[in-house]
N, CA, C and O atoms as a MOPAC input file, in Angstrom:
PM7 MOZYME 1SCF
protein

 N      1.21000 1    -1.38600 1    -0.29200 1
 C      0.51500 1     0.19800 1    -0.29300 1
 C      0.75200 1     1.16500 1    -0.11500 1
 O      0.20700 1     2.04300 1    -0.78300 1
 N      2.09800 1     1.61800 1     1.32100 1
 C      3.02100 1     2.41600 1     0.93900 1
 C      3.51300 1     2.42300 1    -0.22100 1
 O      3.79200 1     3.58900 1    -0.50200 1
 N      3.78600 1     1.67900 1    -1.10900 1
 C      4.44500 1     1.47800 1    -2.12100 1
 C      3.27900 1     2.59800 1    -3.48000 1
 O      3.66500 1     3.69500 1    -3.88400 1
 N      2.24700 1     2.10500 1    -3.81900 1
 C      1.25200 1     2.46300 1    -4.20700 1
 C      1.19800 1     3.93800 1    -3.96700 1
 O      1.37000 1     4.72300 1    -4.90000 1
 N      0.98800 1     4.29600 1    -2.87500 1
 C      1.32200 1     5.96900 1    -2.17000 1
 C      2.04800 1     6.78800 1    -3.04500 1
 O      1.70600 1     7.75800 1    -3.72300 1
 N      3.79000 1     5.84500 1    -2.80600 1
 C      4.75900 1     6.62200 1    -3.36100 1
 C      4.29600 1     7.16200 1    -4.55300 1
 O      4.19100 1     8.36000 1    -4.81500 1
 N      3.93600 1     5.90800 1    -5.49100 1
 C      4.21100 1     5.82500 1    -6.89300 1
 C      2.92900 1     6.44800 1    -7.42900 1
 O      2.84100 1     6.40500 1    -8.65600 1
 N      1.95100 1     6.99600 1    -6.80500 1
 C      1.18000 1     7.29800 1    -7.12700 1
 C      1.54600 1     9.45000 1    -6.99600 1
 O      0.99500 1    10.19400 1    -7.80700 1
 N      2.31700 1     9.91300 1    -6.09400 1
 C      3.13300 1    10.78900 1    -5.85300 1
 C      3.76000 1    11.01500 1    -6.70300 1
 O      3.64400 1    12.08700 1    -7.29600 1
 N      4.72900 1     9.99500 1    -7.09400 1
 C      5.81500 1    10.32500 1    -7.89700 1
 C      5.35200 1    11.05400 1    -9.31000 1
 O      5.83500 1    12.01000 1    -9.91800 1
 N      4.12300 1    10.13400 1    -9.59600 1
 C      3.85100 1    10.02100 1   -11.15200 1
 C      3.15400 1    12.04800 1   -11.12600 1
 O      3.36400 1    12.98000 1   -11.90200 1
 N      2.49100 1    11.96000 1   -10.09700 1
 C      1.59900 1    13.46200 1   -10.24300 1
 C      3.15900 1    14.17600 1   -10.10600 1
 O      3.46800 1    14.61900 1   -11.21200 1
 N      4.00800 1    14.37000 1    -9.30100 1
 C      5.04400 1    15.20600 1    -9.41900 1
 C      6.02500 1    14.99600 1   -10.73900 1
 O      7.13900 1    15.50000 1   -10.88600 1
 N      5.40400 1    14.21900 1   -11.56000 1
 C      6.70000 1    14.22200 1   -13.03400 1
 C      5.59400 1    15.12500 1   -14.13800 1
 O      5.92400 1    15.94500 1   -14.99600 1
 N      3.95500 1    14.56800 1   -13.70800 1
 C      3.73500 1    14.90900 1   -14.83400 1
 C      3.11400 1    17.02700 1   -14.63400 1
 O      2.93400 1    17.75200 1   -15.61300 1
 N      2.92200 1    17.51500 1   -13.05900 1
 C      3.26500 1    18.10400 1   -12.60200 1
 C      4.61800 1    19.78000 1   -13.60600 1
 O      4.73700 1    20.99300 1   -13.43800 1
 N      5.30100 1    18.67500 1   -14.58600 1
 C      6.06800 1    20.12700 1   -14.61600 1
 C      5.86200 1    20.28600 1   -16.58200 1
 O      6.22300 1    21.10200 1   -17.43100 1
 N      5.06300 1    18.95900 1   -16.57100 1
 C      4.53700 1    19.11500 1   -18.39900 1
 C      3.45200 1    19.71000 1   -18.51800 1
 O      3.15800 1    19.80600 1   -19.70900 1
 N      2.48100 1    20.29900 1   -17.64100 1
 C      1.49300 1    21.14300 1   -18.03700 1
 C      1.75800 1    22.56700 1   -17.81200 1
 O      1.08200 1    23.04500 1   -16.90100 1
 N      2.40400 1    23.21000 1   -18.28300 1
 C      3.03300 1    24.36500 1   -17.98300 1
 C      2.55600 1    25.48800 1   -19.01800 1
 O      2.33100 1    25.08400 1   -20.15900 1
 N      2.40800 1    26.61200 1   -18.80200 1
 C      1.90200 1    27.84500 1   -19.13100 1
 C      2.68200 1    28.63800 1   -19.75500 1
 O      3.50400 1    29.18100 1   -19.01800 1
 N      2.75700 1    29.02300 1   -21.27700 1
 C      3.66800 1    30.35500 1   -21.49400 1
 C      3.05700 1    31.52600 1   -22.24500 1
 O      2.14500 1    31.82000 1   -23.01800 1
 N      4.00000 1    31.98500 1   -21.62700 1
 C      3.24900 1    33.45000 1   -21.85900 1
 C      4.04500 1    34.77700 1   -23.00300 1
 O      5.19500 1    35.19900 1   -22.88400 1
 N      3.12900 1    35.16100 1   -23.95000 1
 C      3.67600 1    35.38500 1   -24.61200 1
 C      3.04500 1    37.10000 1   -25.04400 1
 O      2.02200 1    37.61800 1   -24.59700 1
 N      4.21000 1    37.81500 1   -26.21400 1
 C      3.34300 1    39.23600 1   -26.40900 1
 C      2.38600 1    38.68500 1   -27.03200 1
 O      2.50800 1    37.56800 1   -27.53400 1
 N      0.68900 1    39.77500 1   -27.12500 1
 C     -0.28200 1    39.67900 1   -28.60000 1
 C     -0.41300 1    40.81600 1   -28.96800 1
 O     -0.78000 1    41.70200 1   -28.19600 1
 N     -0.08700 1    41.06000 1   -30.46200 1
 C     -0.96000 1    42.47400 1   -30.64600 1
 C     -0.82400 1    41.75400 1   -31.79500 1
 O     -0.07600 1    40.82600 1   -32.10200 1
 N     -1.82800 1    42.44900 1   -32.47600 1
 C     -2.22300 1    42.98000 1   -34.37300 1
 C     -1.56400 1    44.22400 1   -34.79100 1
 O     -1.67300 1    45.31600 1   -34.23300 1
 N     -0.81600 1    43.92400 1   -35.90800 1
 C     -0.60300 1    45.07800 1   -36.84300 1
 C      0.12400 1    46.06300 1   -36.18200 1
 O     -0.43400 1    47.11800 1   -36.48400 1
 N      1.43200 1    46.39100 1   -35.15500 1
 C      1.78600 1    47.09800 1   -34.60700 1
 C      3.29700 1    47.60900 1   -35.42000 1
 O      4.08300 1    46.91200 1   -36.06200 1
 N      3.33900 1    48.81300 1   -35.17200 1
 C      4.41700 1    49.77400 1   -35.86700 1
 C      5.90300 1    49.63400 1   -35.05200 1
 O      5.73900 1    50.75000 1   -34.55800 1
 N      6.85100 1    49.33000 1   -34.64600 1
 C      8.20700 1    50.07200 1   -34.31500 1
 C      7.80800 1    48.97800 1   -32.82800 1
 O      7.65500 1    49.26000 1   -31.64000 1
 N      7.77200 1    48.23300 1   -33.25700 1
 C      7.97100 1    46.98100 1   -32.05900 1
 C      7.34600 1    47.28900 1   -31.13000 1
 O      7.87700 1    46.81800 1   -30.12500 1
 N      6.08800 1    48.08900 1   -30.80600 1
 C      5.44200 1    49.07000 1   -29.68300 1
 C      5.14000 1    47.85200 1   -28.93100 1
 O      5.67300 1    47.89100 1   -27.82200 1
 N      4.50400 1    46.83800 1   -29.13600 1
 C      4.27300 1    45.89700 1   -28.02200 1
 C      4.32600 1    44.75500 1   -27.32200 1
 O      3.54500 1    43.83500 1   -27.07800 1
 N      5.60600 1    45.07600 1   -27.01700 1
 C      6.59500 1    44.13700 1   -26.27500 1
 C      6.94300 1    45.31900 1   -25.26000 1
 O      7.94100 1    46.03800 1   -25.21500 1
 N      5.70700 1    45.28500 1   -24.39700 1
 C      6.08300 1    46.03300 1   -22.86000 1
 C      4.70300 1    45.22200 1   -22.39900 1
 O      3.88400 1    44.84500 1   -23.23700 1
 N      4.53400 1    44.98700 1   -20.91400 1
 C      3.98200 1    44.63000 1   -20.24100 1
 C      2.35100 1    44.57200 1   -20.49300 1
 O      1.78300 1    43.58700 1   -20.02200 1
 N      1.68300 1    45.38200 1   -21.08000 1
 C      0.31900 1    45.75400 1   -21.02300 1
 C     -0.28300 1    44.50000 1   -22.18600 1
 O     -1.40900 1    44.03200 1   -22.01800 1
 N      0.47200 1    44.10700 1   -23.18000 1
 C      0.57400 1    42.97800 1   -24.37200 1
 C      0.76300 1    41.42200 1   -23.93800 1
 O      0.70000 1    40.45300 1   -24.69500 1
 N      1.03900 1    41.41300 1   -22.36800 1
 C      2.12600 1    39.64900 1   -21.85700 1
 C      0.29100 1    39.34900 1   -22.16000 1
 O     -0.58300 1    40.20300 1   -22.01400 1
 N      0.05400 1    37.75500 1   -22.65200 1
 C     -0.83800 1    36.96700 1   -22.24800 1
 C     -0.60000 1    35.86400 1   -21.82000 1
 O      0.59400 1    35.58100 1   -21.92500 1
 N     -1.38100 1    34.89200 1   -21.25600 1
 C     -1.45900 1    33.60000 1   -21.01500 1
 C     -1.87200 1    32.61600 1   -21.37000 1
 O     -2.93200 1    32.09500 1   -21.02300 1
 N     -0.74900 1    32.05300 1   -22.43800 1
 C     -1.65600 1    31.36500 1   -24.01500 1
 C     -1.88100 1    29.59900 1   -23.28600 1
 O     -1.25500 1    28.98500 1   -22.42200 1
 N     -3.14200 1    29.23500 1   -24.18600 1
 C     -3.74000 1    27.98100 1   -23.17800 1
 C     -2.76400 1    26.95200 1   -23.65600 1
 O     -2.06500 1    26.63100 1   -24.61700 1
 N     -3.16400 1    26.57000 1   -22.26400 1
 C     -2.44400 1    25.29100 1   -21.37900 1
 C     -2.44400 1    24.31400 1   -22.19400 1
 O     -3.51600 1    23.92800 1   -22.65900 1
 N     -1.32400 1    23.74700 1   -22.51900 1
 C     -1.52400 1    22.40500 1   -23.58500 1
 C     -2.07700 1    21.92100 1   -24.68700 1
 O     -2.35200 1    20.75900 1   -24.98900 1
 N     -2.28400 1    23.41400 1   -25.54700 1
 C     -3.09200 1    24.14100 1   -26.87200 1
 C     -1.26700 1    24.80700 1   -27.62400 1
 O     -0.37600 1    24.25800 1   -28.27200 1
 N     -1.47600 1    26.24200 1   -27.05000 1
 C     -0.99400 1    26.73500 1   -27.64500 1
 C      0.60000 1    26.70300 1   -26.50900 1
 O      0.56600 1    27.19700 1   -25.38100 1
 N      1.96700 1    25.99100 1   -27.13300 1
 C      3.45100 1    25.84500 1   -26.71000 1
 C      4.21300 1    26.93700 1   -27.23000 1
 O      5.26300 1    27.12600 1   -26.61600 1
 N      3.98500 1    27.71800 1   -28.19400 1
 C      5.11600 1    28.41900 1   -28.61000 1
 C      4.84700 1    29.86700 1   -28.81800 1
 O      3.68300 1    30.26600 1   -28.81800 1
 N      5.90800 1    30.73200 1   -29.00800 1
 C      4.89000 1    32.57000 1   -29.56000 1
 C      5.78200 1    32.44200 1   -31.23600 1
 O      6.54300 1    31.68400 1   -31.83800 1
 N      5.21600 1    33.46000 1   -31.37500 1
 C      4.66900 1    33.96400 1   -32.70300 1
 C      4.79500 1    34.95500 1   -33.32100 1
 O      3.73200 1    35.47800 1   -33.65600 1
 N      6.23500 1    35.74100 1   -33.80100 1
 C      5.84300 1    36.98700 1   -33.72400 1
 C      5.86500 1    36.83500 1   -35.47300 1
 O      6.42400 1    35.76000 1   -35.69100 1
 N      5.45000 1    37.53300 1   -36.88900 1
 C      5.39700 1    38.35300 1   -37.71600 1
 C      6.47300 1    39.54300 1   -38.07700 1
 O      7.09700 1    40.22300 1   -37.26200 1
 N      6.51900 1    39.60500 1   -39.24500 1
 C      7.39100 1    40.66700 1   -39.35200 1
 C      6.82700 1    41.31700 1   -40.77600 1
 O      7.19600 1    41.00400 1   -41.90800 1
 N      5.97800 1    42.16100 1   -40.46100 1
 C      5.84600 1    42.67900 1   -41.93100 1
 C      6.53300 1    44.16800 1   -42.55600 1
 O      6.76400 1    45.11500 1   -41.80400 1
 N      6.80400 1    44.20600 1   -43.98800 1
 C      7.90400 1    44.82800 1   -44.77000 1
 C      6.41300 1    45.84700 1   -44.95500 1
 O      5.59600 1    45.25800 1   -45.66300 1
 N      6.00600 1    46.97600 1   -44.55600 1
 C      5.31200 1    47.55900 1   -46.12200 1
 C      5.23500 1    48.92300 1   -45.76800 1
 O      5.51000 1    49.35700 1   -44.65000 1
 N      4.72000 1    49.83900 1   -47.08200 1
 C      5.27800 1    50.83100 1   -47.56600 1
 C      5.42300 1    52.03000 1   -46.29500 1
 O      6.34000 1    52.82100 1   -46.07400 1
 N      3.96100 1    51.77700 1   -45.48500 1
 C      4.28700 1    52.52100 1   -44.29200 1
 C      5.66200 1    52.23500 1   -43.39700 1
 O      6.34100 1    53.23000 1   -43.14400 1
 N      6.07500 1    51.07200 1   -42.94900 1
 C      7.26200 1    51.19300 1   -42.35600 1
 C      6.86900 1    49.58500 1   -42.09400 1
 O      6.02400 1    49.01600 1   -42.78500 1
 N      7.44400 1    49.06500 1   -41.22900 1
 C      7.78100 1    47.67100 1   -40.65800 1
 C      6.41700 1    47.57400 1   -39.81900 1
 O      6.12500 1    48.62400 1   -39.24600 1
 N      5.40900 1    46.36000 1   -39.62100 1
 C      4.47400 1    45.92900 1   -38.68600 1
 C      5.03600 1    44.42300 1   -38.18500 1
 O      5.57200 1    43.39000 1   -38.58500 1
 N      4.45400 1    45.15600 1   -36.90700 1
 C      4.52500 1    42.97900 1   -36.30100 1
 C      3.15600 1    42.66300 1   -36.03900 1
 O      2.18200 1    43.41500 1   -36.06000 1
 N      3.22000 1    41.47400 1   -35.79700 1
 C      1.70100 1    40.78800 1   -35.53900 1
 C      2.85600 1    39.35000 1   -34.26200 1
 O      3.93500 1    38.82300 1   -34.53200 1
 N      2.11600 1    39.20900 1   -33.17900 1
 C      2.86500 1    38.59600 1   -31.93700 1
 C      1.39700 1    38.05500 1   -31.63800 1
 O      0.28200 1    38.44300 1   -31.98500 1
 N      1.83100 1    37.05500 1   -30.89400 1
 C      0.56700 1    35.79900 1   -30.36800 1
 C      1.18400 1    34.52400 1   -30.01700 1
 O      2.21500 1    34.12100 1   -30.55500 1
 N      0.48600 1    33.83100 1   -29.02700 1
 C      0.00700 1    32.77600 1   -28.85000 1
 C      0.86100 1    31.64600 1   -30.26400 1
 O      1.42600 1    32.17400 1   -31.22100 1
 N      0.80200 1    30.63100 1   -30.14900 1
 C      0.08000 1    29.48700 1   -31.32600 1
 C      0.92400 1    28.32400 1   -30.84800 1
 O      1.95900 1    28.20300 1   -30.19300 1
 N     -0.06600 1    27.40200 1   -31.52900 1
 C      0.37200 1    25.69000 1   -31.42500 1
 C      1.56500 1    25.62600 1   -31.96800 1
 O      1.78600 1    26.53000 1   -32.77400 1
 N      2.25500 1    25.00700 1   -31.83300 1
 C      3.60500 1    23.99100 1   -32.80300 1
 C      3.19400 1    24.05000 1   -33.93400 1
 O      3.57500 1    24.89700 1   -34.74100 1
 N      2.39100 1    23.20200 1   -34.16000 1
 C      2.10600 1    22.54400 1   -35.54700 1
 C      1.96200 1    23.63800 1   -36.42600 1
 O      2.38400 1    23.65000 1   -37.58200 1
 N      1.33500 1    24.60000 1   -35.84000 1
 C      0.93000 1    25.88000 1   -36.74800 1
 C      1.72700 1    26.66200 1   -36.81200 1
 O      1.75500 1    27.28300 1   -37.87400 1
 N      2.23300 1    26.84300 1   -36.29100 1
 C      3.62800 1    27.89400 1   -35.56600 1
 C      4.42500 1    27.66600 1   -37.09800 1
 O      4.29000 1    28.37600 1   -38.09500 1
 N      5.39000 1    26.30400 1   -36.92800 1
 C      6.09700 1    25.94900 1   -37.37900 1
 C      5.52000 1    25.32600 1   -39.12100 1
 O      6.23600 1    24.82900 1   -39.99000 1
 N      4.65600 1    25.47500 1   -39.14900 1
 C      3.73700 1    25.27200 1   -40.34500 1
 C      3.83300 1    26.46900 1   -41.59700 1
 O      4.08300 1    26.57900 1   -42.79700 1
 N      3.43900 1    27.28100 1   -40.37400 1
 C      3.59100 1    29.18700 1   -40.96000 1
 C      4.53900 1    29.40300 1   -41.56600 1
 O      4.63200 1    29.65600 1   -42.76700 1
 N      5.89300 1    29.26800 1   -40.23900 1
 C      7.24200 1    29.91700 1   -40.59000 1
 C      7.52000 1    29.66600 1   -41.57000 1
 O      7.56200 1    30.56100 1   -42.41400 1
 N      7.90700 1    28.04400 1   -41.98200 1
 C      8.70400 1    27.47500 1   -43.19900 1
 C      7.51900 1    27.83400 1   -44.79600 1
 O      7.98900 1    27.97700 1   -45.92500 1
 N      6.57600 1    27.88200 1   -44.59900 1
 C      5.82100 1    28.58100 1   -45.63700 1
 C      6.06200 1    29.28400 1   -46.35300 1
 O      6.39300 1    29.31000 1   -47.53900 1
 N      5.77800 1    30.32100 1   -45.11400 1
 C      6.34500 1    31.60800 1   -45.48000 1
 C      8.31500 1    31.84600 1   -45.48700 1
 O      8.61300 1    33.02900 1   -45.65200 1
 N      9.09200 1    31.24100 1   -45.38900 1
 C     10.60200 1    31.57300 1   -45.82700 1
 C     10.34400 1    32.28500 1   -47.15200 1
 O     10.31300 1    33.51000 1   -47.03800 1
 N     10.12100 1    31.73000 1   -48.57900 1
 C     10.07700 1    32.59300 1   -49.66800 1
 C     10.10500 1    33.94500 1   -49.29200 1
 O     10.87200 1    34.75800 1   -49.80800 1
 N      9.34800 1    34.19500 1   -48.46900 1
 C      8.73500 1    35.14600 1   -48.36800 1
 C      9.26700 1    36.12000 1   -47.35200 1
 O      8.69900 1    37.14300 1   -46.96900 1
 N     10.34400 1    35.69400 1   -47.00000 1
 C     11.31500 1    36.42000 1   -46.09100 1
 C     12.49800 1    37.35700 1   -46.67700 1
 O     13.53600 1    36.82600 1   -46.28200 1
 N     12.88300 1    38.72200 1   -47.58200 1
 C     13.69000 1    38.77600 1   -47.61100 1
 C     13.91500 1    40.45100 1   -46.95300 1
 O     14.96500 1    41.06100 1   -47.15600 1
 N     13.11200 1    40.86200 1   -46.39900 1
 C     13.49600 1    41.97100 1   -45.46500 1
 C     13.39200 1    43.04800 1   -46.12000 1
 O     13.94200 1    44.08300 1   -45.74600 1
 N     12.31900 1    42.92200 1   -47.72000 1
 C     12.53900 1    43.68800 1   -48.85100 1
 C     10.61200 1    44.04400 1   -48.73100 1
 O      9.79800 1    43.45500 1   -48.02000 1
 N     10.37500 1    45.17100 1   -49.68200 1
 C      9.11000 1    46.14700 1   -49.52100 1
 C      8.10400 1    45.15700 1   -48.99000 1
 O      8.88300 1    44.75700 1   -48.12500 1
 N      6.80500 1    44.27400 1   -48.73800 1
 C      5.99200 1    43.41600 1   -49.12300 1
 C      6.62600 1    42.01600 1   -48.01500 1
 O      6.04900 1    41.01000 1   -47.60400 1
 N      8.04900 1    42.52700 1   -47.80400 1
 C      8.60700 1    40.72000 1   -46.81300 1
 C      7.04600 1    40.47200 1   -45.82300 1
 O      6.06300 1    41.20100 1   -45.69000 1
 N      7.37200 1    39.15300 1   -45.26800 1
 C      7.17200 1    38.41900 1   -44.43500 1
 C      8.09600 1    37.81500 1   -43.60400 1
 O      9.11200 1    37.38100 1   -44.14800 1
 N      8.00900 1    37.72400 1   -42.74300 1
 C      9.08100 1    37.17800 1   -42.12300 1
 C      8.06400 1    36.15500 1   -41.15600 1
 O      7.02800 1    36.81400 1   -41.06100 1
 N      7.91400 1    35.17200 1   -40.57700 1
 C      7.05400 1    34.26100 1   -38.66300 1
 C      8.16300 1    33.18300 1   -38.88600 1
 O      8.62900 1    32.37100 1   -39.68500 1
 N      8.32900 1    34.03200 1   -36.93800 1
 C      9.37000 1    32.64900 1   -36.21200 1
 C      8.42200 1    32.14500 1   -35.80600 1
 O      7.24200 1    32.14300 1   -36.15500 1
 N      9.23900 1    31.48100 1   -34.65400 1
 C      8.44100 1    30.62600 1   -33.62200 1
 C      9.48800 1    30.49800 1   -32.32400 1
 O     10.69100 1    30.26700 1   -32.45000 1
 N      8.77500 1    30.69900 1   -31.01300 1
 C     10.19600 1    29.98300 1   -30.21900 1
 C      8.39100 1    29.67000 1   -29.11500 1
 O      7.20200 1    29.98500 1   -29.08100 1
 N      9.42200 1    28.86600 1   -28.43900 1
 C      9.67400 1    27.95100 1   -27.08100 1
 C      9.72400 1    28.55800 1   -25.61000 1
 O      9.46800 1    27.90500 1   -24.59900 1
 N     10.04400 1    29.73200 1   -25.63100 1
 C     10.30600 1    30.33600 1   -24.40200 1
 C      9.39400 1    31.27600 1   -24.06200 1
 O      8.83900 1    31.99600 1   -24.89200 1
 N      9.15000 1    31.32600 1   -22.58800 1
 C      8.44600 1    32.78500 1   -21.96600 1
 C      8.95900 1    33.88400 1   -23.00700 1
 O     10.15800 1    33.86700 1   -23.28600 1
 N      8.08700 1    34.88500 1   -23.62900 1
 C      7.97000 1    36.29400 1   -23.95300 1
 C      9.00700 1    36.15100 1   -24.98400 1
 O      9.26900 1    37.27900 1   -25.40200 1
 N      9.73500 1    35.22400 1   -25.59500 1
 C     10.46900 1    34.85200 1   -26.89700 1
 C     10.16700 1    35.95700 1   -27.83100 1
 O     11.00500 1    36.60500 1   -28.45800 1
 N      8.46500 1    36.15500 1   -27.87100 1
 C      8.30200 1    36.93200 1   -29.57700 1
 C      8.51200 1    38.87300 1   -29.17100 1
 O      7.99500 1    39.91600 1   -29.57000 1
 N      9.41600 1    38.53700 1   -28.31900 1
 C      9.72800 1    40.04100 1   -27.42000 1
 C     11.04200 1    40.80000 1   -28.24000 1
 O     11.56400 1    40.36200 1   -29.26500 1
 N     11.35300 1    41.80200 1   -27.65800 1
 C     12.44000 1    42.54800 1   -28.16400 1
 C     13.72200 1    41.25500 1   -27.47200 1
 O     13.61500 1    40.63600 1   -26.41400 1
 N     14.88900 1    41.16800 1   -28.51500 1
 C     16.26200 1    40.39400 1   -28.24500 1
 C     16.63100 1    40.37600 1   -27.34100 1
 O     17.48800 1    41.20800 1   -27.63900 1
 N     16.92400 1    40.09700 1   -25.90300 1
 C     17.01200 1    39.91900 1   -24.30400 1
 C     19.16500 1    39.42200 1   -24.80000 1
 O     19.58800 1    38.53300 1   -25.53900 1
 N     19.74000 1    40.20400 1   -24.18900 1
 C     21.03000 1    39.89300 1   -24.35900 1
 C     21.09600 1    38.68300 1   -23.51500 1
 O     20.76500 1    37.89200 1   -24.39900 1
 N     21.27700 1    37.92000 1   -22.45000 1
 C     21.14600 1    37.17100 1   -21.56400 1
 C     19.89200 1    36.87100 1   -21.39700 1
 O     19.06000 1    37.66600 1   -20.95900 1
 N     19.56000 1    35.20500 1   -21.87300 1
 C     18.22900 1    34.35900 1   -21.36900 1
 C     17.84700 1    34.44700 1   -20.06500 1
 O     18.63700 1    34.22700 1   -19.14700 1
 N     16.46600 1    34.81200 1   -19.86400 1
 C     16.13100 1    34.69500 1   -18.16500 1
 C     15.06700 1    33.05900 1   -17.76400 1
 O     13.86500 1    32.79800 1   -17.77900 1
 N     16.10700 1    32.42900 1   -17.49900 1
 C     15.03600 1    30.83100 1   -17.09800 1
 C     13.76000 1    31.62300 1   -16.70900 1
 O     13.57300 1    32.79200 1   -16.37100 1
 N     12.93700 1    30.53000 1   -16.88700 1
 C     11.61300 1    30.26700 1   -16.38900 1
 C     11.44600 1    30.13700 1   -15.29200 1
 O     12.60100 1    29.97100 1   -14.90000 1
 N     10.86900 1    30.08700 1   -14.50000 1
 C     10.61800 1    29.67500 1   -13.00800 1
 C      9.94500 1    28.20400 1   -12.92500 1
 O     10.14300 1    27.34000 1   -12.07100 1
 N      9.18200 1    28.17000 1   -13.94100 1
 C      8.58900 1    26.89000 1   -13.71600 1
 C      9.99600 1    26.01300 1   -14.66500 1
 O     10.63900 1    25.21900 1   -13.97800 1
 N     10.35700 1    26.14000 1   -15.90900 1
 C     11.63800 1    25.36300 1   -15.96700 1
 C     12.88900 1    25.11200 1   -15.00200 1
 O     13.96200 1    24.56500 1   -15.25700 1
 N     12.50500 1    25.57600 1   -14.03500 1
 C     13.66200 1    25.73100 1   -12.92800 1
 C     13.34100 1    25.05500 1   -11.99200 1
 O     14.14400 1    24.67900 1   -11.13800 1
 N     11.87900 1    24.73400 1   -11.99000 1
 C     11.35200 1    24.02700 1   -10.87700 1
 C     11.49000 1    22.52800 1   -11.13400 1
 O     11.22100 1    21.75600 1   -10.21300 1
 N     12.05600 1    21.86700 1   -12.81300 1
 C     11.76100 1    20.67200 1   -13.02000 1
 C     12.73100 1    20.07600 1   -12.28500 1
 O     12.51200 1    19.07600 1   -11.60100 1
 N     14.05900 1    20.74400 1   -12.39100 1
 C     15.22600 1    18.97600 1   -11.35400 1
 C     14.51200 1    18.77700 1   -10.04100 1
 O     14.37100 1    17.76100 1    -9.36000 1
 N     14.10800 1    19.98800 1    -9.87100 1
 C     13.56800 1    20.13500 1    -8.23700 1
 C     12.54400 1    18.98100 1    -8.21500 1
 O     12.82300 1    18.02900 1    -7.48600 1
 N     11.94800 1    18.96100 1    -8.57900 1
 C     10.59600 1    17.52200 1    -8.93800 1
 C     11.09800 1    16.43800 1    -9.01200 1
 O     10.87100 1    15.62200 1    -8.11800 1
 N     12.05200 1    16.06300 1   -10.26500 1
 C     12.96700 1    15.02800 1   -10.74300 1
 C     13.75600 1    14.49500 1    -9.17700 1
 O     13.65800 1    13.30600 1    -8.87400 1
 N     14.54900 1    15.49900 1    -8.21600 1
 C     14.49600 1    14.91100 1    -7.46300 1
 C     13.74900 1    14.48300 1    -5.87500 1
 O     13.97700 1    13.43400 1    -5.27400 1
 N     12.88200 1    15.51600 1    -5.43800 1
 C     12.14000 1    15.19600 1    -4.63200 1
 C     10.97000 1    13.70900 1    -4.92900 1
 O     10.61600 1    12.83600 1    -4.13600 1
 N     10.71100 1    13.85900 1    -5.99200 1
 C      9.75900 1    12.20500 1    -6.81500 1
 C     10.79000 1    10.94300 1    -6.71600 1
 O     10.31700 1     9.83500 1    -6.46100 1
 N     12.08400 1    11.08500 1    -6.89800 1
 C     13.38300 1    10.20300 1    -7.02300 1
 C     13.63700 1    10.16200 1    -5.09100 1
 O     14.10500 1     9.15100 1    -4.56800 1
 N     13.41400 1    10.86500 1    -4.61500 1
 C     13.37200 1    10.96700 1    -2.78100 1
 C     12.15600 1    10.58900 1    -2.47000 1
 O     12.27100 1    10.77100 1    -1.25800 1
 N     11.33800 1    10.29900 1    -2.56500 1
 C      9.86300 1     9.77200 1    -2.86700 1
 C     10.30900 1     8.09000 1    -2.31400 1
 O     10.51600 1     7.41900 1    -1.30200 1
 N     10.26200 1     8.01600 1    -4.12500 1
 C     10.13900 1     6.63600 1    -4.54500 1
 C     11.30200 1     5.90100 1    -3.46500 1
 O     10.96100 1     4.86700 1    -2.89100 1
 N     12.93800 1     6.58800 1    -3.17200 1
 C     13.63500 1     5.17200 1    -2.39800 1
 C     13.12100 1     5.60300 1    -1.12000 1
 O     13.69100 1     4.88600 1    -0.29800 1
 N     12.19900 1     6.54300 1    -0.40600 1
 C     11.52500 1     5.79400 1     1.09300 1
 C     10.97200 1     5.59200 1     0.78100 1
 O     10.54100 1     6.72300 1     1.00900 1
 N      9.42800 1     4.68500 1    -0.21700 1
 C      8.65900 1     3.85800 1    -0.57400 1
 C      9.75600 1     2.80800 1    -0.45000 1
 O      9.55000 1     2.36000 1     0.67700 1
 N     10.86600 1     2.11600 1    -0.98500 1
 C     11.76700 1     1.03200 1    -0.91600 1
 C     12.19300 1     0.84700 1     0.56200 1
 O     12.21100 1    -0.22800 1     1.16100 1
 N     12.45000 1     1.76300 1     0.93600 1
 C     13.13300 1     1.20000 1     2.55800 1
 C     12.05300 1     0.17700 1     3.32900 1
 O     10.82900 1     0.07700 1     3.23700 1
 N     12.74600 1    -0.32000 1     3.88500 1
 C     11.85000 1    -1.56800 1     4.62200 1
 C     11.31600 1    -0.74200 1     6.23700 1
 O     12.05800 1    -0.05600 1     6.94000 1
 N      9.74000 1    -1.08300 1     6.53500 1
 C      9.62900 1    -0.26800 1     7.17500 1
 C      9.74900 1    -1.19500 1     8.57000 1
 O      9.41800 1    -2.37200 1     8.42800 1
 N     10.20200 1    -0.76400 1     9.93800 1
 C     10.60100 1    -1.51300 1    11.39900 1
 C      9.98300 1    -0.78200 1    12.28400 1
 O     10.06600 1    -1.05900 1    13.48100 1

């Protein structure tokens, strides 16, 4: 019975890190990258939208940005489909995908680790410790 309880806890702890929610910037047709500010941060849909997407459009009046949450499949298909139009010239469209929090914002000099990602090794260590405790003989 004790082994069953600890095995269940072990499974719950392992699954706890899998349902992470990513945050991305979200805006439509903004000029000059203006939407990389806190009021444009959104929580993406858990287990559905696991990436951030950024579209850069070169129009006659300047560079426009669209930023959003996306599913990995949809984003990767879109980015590969528009690769031929990503020239940097007038009417150019570039779509990029990334999977870390707020990665569709301005480039950072040094990446900031996600709190959820930094807890993953701790959860695994705790789960392993619980499993070892379950296997100890009862005195």
